[in-house]
C-alpha positions as CSV (number, residue, x, y, z in Angstrom):
1,X,76.4,60.6,-208.8
2,X,78.8,63.5,-209.6
3,X,77.2,63.9,-213.1
4,X,74.1,62.7,-214.8
5,X,74.3,64.3,-218.2
6,X,74.5,61.8,-220.9
7,X,77.0,63.4,-223.9
8,X,78.0,61.5,-226.9
9,X,80.1,60.7,-228.7
10,X,82.7,60.6,-226.3
11,X,86.0,59.0,-225.8
12,X,85.9,57.7,-222.0
13,X,89.0,56.9,-219.6
14,X,90.3,58.8,-216.7
15,X,93.0,56.6,-215.1
16,X,96.1,56.5,-217.2
17,X,99.8,57.2,-217.6
18,X,101.6,58.5,-220.7
19,X,104.6,60.7,-222.4
20,X,103.9,64.1,-223.4
21,X,104.3,64.1,-227.2
22,X,104.0,67.8,-227.8
23,X,103.1,71.1,-225.8
24,X,101.1,74.1,-227.0
25,X,101.9,77.8,-227.1
26,X,103.5,79.4,-223.7
27,X,103.6,76.1,-221.9
28,X,107.2,76.0,-220.2
29,X,106.6,73.6,-217.3
30,X,106.1,70.5,-219.4
31,X,108.5,69.1,-222.5
32,X,108.2,66.5,-225.2
33,X,109.2,63.2,-223.5
34,X,108.0,64.0,-220.1
35,X,106.2,61.2,-218.2
36,X,103.0,62.3,-216.6
37,X,100.0,61.3,-215.0
38,X,96.6,62.7,-216.6
39,X,94.2,63.3,-213.7
40,X,90.2,64.0,-213.8
41,X,90.8,67.1,-211.4
42,X,93.6,69.8,-211.9
43,X,95.8,72.4,-210.4
44,X,95.7,75.6,-212.0
45,X,98.2,76.9,-209.0
46,X,96.4,80.6,-209.4
47,X,93.0,80.1,-207.5
48,X,92.0,80.4,-203.9
49,X,91.6,76.7,-203.5
50,X,95.4,76.3,-205.2
51,X,96.8,78.8,-202.8
52,X,95.5,77.4,-199.9
53,X,97.5,74.5,-198.3
54,X,94.2,73.0,-196.8
55,X,92.5,72.6,-200.2
56,X,93.0,70.7,-203.6
57,X,89.6,71.5,-205.2
58,X,90.7,74.0,-208.1
59,X,88.3,76.4,-209.1
60,X,89.0,76.2,-212.7
61,X,89.7,72.6,-213.0
62,X,87.7,70.8,-210.5
63,X,85.9,67.6,-211.8
64,X,83.5,68.6,-214.2
65,X,81.6,65.3,-215.7
66,X,79.4,67.3,-218.0
67,X,82.1,69.2,-219.9
68,X,83.2,68.1,-223.4
69,X,85.5,70.1,-224.5
70,X,88.7,72.3,-223.8
71,X,88.5,75.1,-221.6
72,X,90.6,77.6,-223.7
73,X,88.1,77.7,-226.6
74,X,85.4,75.6,-225.7
75,X,86.1,73.4,-228.7
76,X,86.9,69.5,-228.8
77,X,90.2,68.4,-230.0
78,X,88.6,65.2,-231.2
79,X,86.7,64.5,-234.2
80,X,85.8,61.6,-237.1
81,X,85.2,62.8,-240.4
82,X,84.6,66.1,-239.5
83,X,82.4,65.3,-236.8
84,X,83.2,66.5,-233.3
85,X,83.8,64.0,-230.5
86,X,83.5,64.9,-226.9
87,X,86.3,64.7,-224.1
88,X,85.9,63.1,-220.9
89,X,86.9,64.6,-217.6
90,X,89.3,66.7,-219.4
91,X,91.7,63.5,-219.9
92,X,89.9,60.9,-222.4
93,X,92.4,58.5,-221.9
94,X,90.9,55.4,-224.0
95,X,92.8,56.9,-226.9
96,X,96.3,56.5,-228.2
97,X,96.6,60.5,-228.0
98,X,94.7,63.0,-226.2
99,X,94.7,66.8,-225.5
100,X,94.9,67.7,-221.7
101,X,95.1,70.8,-219.8
102,X,98.6,71.4,-218.4
103,X,97.1,71.9,-214.9
104,X,95.6,68.3,-215.4
105,X,99.2,66.7,-215.8
106,X,101.5,65.6,-212.8
107,X,104.8,65.3,-214.1
108,X,106.4,62.1,-212.6
109,X,109.9,60.3,-212.2
110,X,110.6,58.9,-215.7
111,X,112.1,55.6,-214.4
112,X,108.5,54.9,-212.8
113,X,106.6,52.0,-214.8
114,X,103.8,53.6,-216.4
115,X,101.9,50.2,-216.8
116,X,102.1,50.5,-212.9
117,X,101.9,54.0,-211.5
118,X,99.0,54.5,-214.0
119,X,96.5,53.5,-211.4
120,X,97.4,56.5,-208.9
121,X,95.9,58.9,-211.0
122,X,92.6,58.4,-209.6
123,X,91.2,55.7,-207.4
124,X,94.6,54.4,-205.4
125,X,95.4,58.1,-204.6
126,X,92.0,58.8,-203.3
127,X,91.9,56.0,-200.7
128,X,95.6,56.5,-199.9
129,X,95.2,60.1,-199.1
130,X,91.8,59.6,-197.5
131,X,93.5,57.9,-194.7
132,X,97.3,59.4,-194.8
133,X,96.1,63.0,-195.4
134,X,92.8,63.2,-193.9
135,X,92.0,60.4,-191.3
136,X,95.9,60.4,-190.1
137,X,95.9,57.4,-188.0
138,X,98.6,57.4,-185.2
139,X,100.9,54.7,-185.2
140,X,99.4,51.4,-183.0
141,X,96.0,52.7,-183.8
142,X,93.1,51.0,-184.9
143,X,91.3,51.8,-188.2
144,X,88.1,50.6,-190.0
145,X,87.4,50.6,-193.6
146,X,83.9,50.4,-195.1
147,X,84.4,48.6,-198.6
148,X,87.1,46.6,-199.9
149,X,87.1,47.5,-203.2
150,X,90.0,48.9,-204.7
151,X,89.7,52.4,-203.1
152,X,89.0,51.0,-199.8
153,X,91.6,48.3,-200.0
154,X,94.0,51.9,-201.0
155,X,92.7,53.3,-197.8
156,X,93.7,49.9,-195.8
157,X,96.9,50.4,-197.6
158,X,97.3,53.8,-195.9
159,X,96.5,52.7,-192.7
160,X,99.1,49.8,-193.1
161,X,101.9,52.4,-194.0
162,X,100.8,54.6,-191.2
163,X,101.6,51.6,-188.8
164,X,98.0,50.7,-187.7
165,X,97.8,47.9,-185.4
166,X,94.5,46.8,-186.3
167,X,92.4,47.5,-189.5
168,X,88.8,46.0,-190.0
169,X,87.5,45.6,-193.1
170,X,83.8,46.0,-193.6
171,X,81.9,44.3,-196.5
172,X,79.0,42.7,-197.4
173,X,80.9,40.4,-199.9
174,X,82.9,38.0,-198.0
175,X,84.9,36.4,-201.0
176,X,87.0,40.0,-200.6
177,X,88.1,39.4,-196.8
178,X,91.1,36.8,-198.1
179,X,92.4,39.4,-200.7
180,X,92.1,42.2,-198.4
181,X,94.8,40.7,-195.9
182,X,97.5,41.5,-198.4
183,X,96.5,45.2,-197.6
184,X,97.2,44.8,-194.0
185,X,93.4,44.1,-192.9
186,X,93.6,42.2,-189.5
187,X,89.7,41.9,-188.8
188,X,86.7,41.2,-191.2
189,X,82.9,42.1,-190.5
190,X,80.1,41.4,-192.7
191,X,77.1,43.5,-191.3
192,X,74.7,40.7,-192.8
193,X,76.0,38.4,-190.5
194,X,74.7,40.5,-187.2
195,X,71.6,41.6,-186.6
196,X,72.5,44.8,-184.8
197,X,74.2,47.7,-186.4
198,X,77.7,47.2,-187.3
199,X,79.0,50.2,-185.4
200,X,77.9,48.5,-182.3
201,X,79.6,45.5,-183.5
202,X,83.0,47.3,-184.2
203,X,82.5,49.4,-180.8
204,X,82.2,46.3,-178.8
205,X,85.4,44.7,-180.7
206,X,87.3,48.0,-180.0
207,X,86.5,48.6,-176.4
208,X,84.3,51.6,-177.6
209,X,85.3,52.3,-180.9
210,X,88.2,52.7,-183.4
211,X,90.5,55.5,-183.5
212,X,90.1,56.2,-187.5
213,X,87.2,55.3,-190.0
214,X,87.3,55.5,-193.8
215,X,83.9,54.9,-195.9
216,X,84.4,54.0,-199.6
217,X,81.0,52.7,-200.6
218,X,78.9,55.8,-201.2
219,X,75.9,54.0,-199.4
220,X,74.3,56.3,-196.6
221,X,73.8,53.4,-194.0
222,X,77.5,52.7,-194.2
223,X,78.2,56.5,-193.8
224,X,76.4,56.7,-190.7
225,X,78.3,53.6,-189.4
226,X,81.4,54.6,-190.2
227,X,81.0,58.0,-188.1
228,X,79.4,56.2,-185.1
229,X,82.0,53.3,-184.9
230,X,84.6,55.9,-183.9
231,X,85.6,56.3,-180.3
232,X,84.4,59.3,-178.7
233,X,86.7,62.0,-177.6
234,X,89.1,61.6,-180.4
235,X,87.6,59.3,-183.2
236,X,87.6,60.8,-186.9
237,X,85.7,59.4,-189.8
238,X,86.6,60.2,-193.2
239,X,83.6,59.7,-195.7
240,X,85.2,59.1,-199.6
241,X,82.3,57.4,-201.3
242,X,79.9,59.4,-203.4
243,X,76.2,58.9,-202.8
244,X,73.3,60.0,-204.5
245,X,72.8,63.7,-204.9
246,X,69.7,63.4,-203.2
247,X,70.7,61.3,-200.4
248,X,70.6,62.5,-196.8
249,X,73.1,61.7,-193.8
250,X,71.6,61.5,-190.4
251,X,73.1,61.2,-186.8
252,X,72.2,62.3,-183.3
253,X,74.0,65.6,-182.7
254,X,75.6,64.0,-179.4
255,X,77.5,62.0,-181.4
256,X,79.3,65.2,-182.6
257,X,79.4,66.8,-179.4
258,X,81.2,63.8,-177.7
259,X,84.0,64.6,-179.6
260,X,83.7,62.5,-182.9
261,X,84.8,64.2,-186.1
262,X,83.5,64.1,-189.3
263,X,85.4,64.8,-192.7
264,X,85.0,64.6,-196.3
265,X,87.7,64.4,-198.9
266,X,88.0,64.7,-202.5
267,X,90.9,62.5,-204.5
268,X,92.4,62.0,-201.1
269,X,93.1,65.8,-200.5
270,X,96.3,65.6,-203.2
271,X,97.1,68.5,-205.0
272,X,97.6,66.6,-208.7
273,X,100.8,68.4,-209.7
274,X,102.5,69.3,-206.6
275,X,101.7,66.0,-204.5
276,X,101.2,62.9,-207.3
277,X,105.2,62.7,-207.8
278,X,105.6,62.1,-204.1
279,X,103.3,59.4,-204.5
280,X,105.0,57.8,-207.2
281,X,108.3,58.4,-205.1
282,X,106.6,56.1,-202.3
283,X,106.2,53.3,-204.9
284,X,109.7,53.6,-206.4
285,X,111.1,53.4,-202.5
286,X,108.8,50.2,-202.1
287,X,107.0,52.1,-199.4
288,X,103.5,51.7,-201.1
289,X,103.2,48.6,-202.7
290,X,101.0,48.9,-206.2
291,X,101.1,45.5,-207.7
292,X,98.8,44.0,-205.7
293,X,96.3,46.2,-206.9
294,X,96.8,45.1,-210.4
295,X,95.0,41.9,-211.1
296,X,94.3,41.8,-214.7
297,X,96.1,42.9,-217.8
298,X,94.2,43.1,-221.3
299,X,94.8,44.8,-224.6
300,X,92.8,47.5,-226.1
301,X,91.0,45.3,-228.4
302,X,89.7,43.6,-225.0
303,X,88.4,46.6,-223.2
304,X,84.8,45.4,-222.9
305,X,86.0,42.3,-221.0
306,X,87.6,44.8,-218.8
307,X,84.4,46.6,-218.4
308,X,82.8,43.1,-217.4
309,X,85.3,42.3,-214.9
310,X,84.6,45.6,-213.4
311,X,80.9,45.3,-213.1
312,X,81.2,41.8,-212.0
313,X,83.7,43.1,-209.3
314,X,86.1,40.1,-210.3
315,X,89.2,42.1,-209.7
316,X,90.6,45.3,-208.7
317,X,92.6,47.0,-211.5
318,X,92.7,46.0,-214.7
319,X,95.4,47.5,-217.2
320,X,94.9,48.2,-220.8
321,X,97.7,48.1,-222.9
322,X,97.4,51.0,-225.6
323,X,99.9,49.4,-227.9
324,X,99.3,45.6,-228.2
């Protein structure tokens, strides 16, 4: 995975929305009262990646699961009885108050409901952007989505917004299929129900393959299937899921030579500060439907129940209210 080094004690949490309570010295682009999305990756605005229109992988603020301190002085802003507590992904949002680098805060429309747009600070934007920014399906095209968790359904939502005529959901859990219809999914394939590779099933369903595919599981077999199920000549496959760091992806070179394209994406290719405000506006204009992703709401005292729901796959996003 992205990080394997345990670091405790630590305040977790990385998907949230909040209001700026105070700002440090020299900060001019944020002020007290601003509504913001804290993001696990950032945008310093000065490195090569930030200056490039083609990248969102900031050199300074790129995701770092092992760092537990602030960049400015290498120290934590949390402590109990004088004992430091580590930060997590630069956000530590399972806290009523947190301290975040300015480059990891996206200033958003103050009219947007924080208890809904909070889910845009990670998973939903990742899947949505993978389709809209990277796969870029044309209106009327076909899209296959591998994995129908929240990220995969966000990818399907992107395909729906783009006007795809056919969205094929691929998942080993048939109980997810009914829910997926709300996100525009039109067809369903369970690889366990077939005695041949799922890419062959999809190619047969679509007269040669889908126009676009988005892989959201992190499993190598699904990655290979997602690439090999796109149509030759113009098909584009996008990898979103994060595999084990030792995993190896294998396919025959002829699959590439036959004009299929394989792409990767990080956070849906969104630059956090530059692009997230417009994603929030998509929701405010009713183009993006967020409510259907929110399946549970719990108070902070019940946060362990939220983790149980996540581990068991019982729901998509559970909103934790810090004020209850």
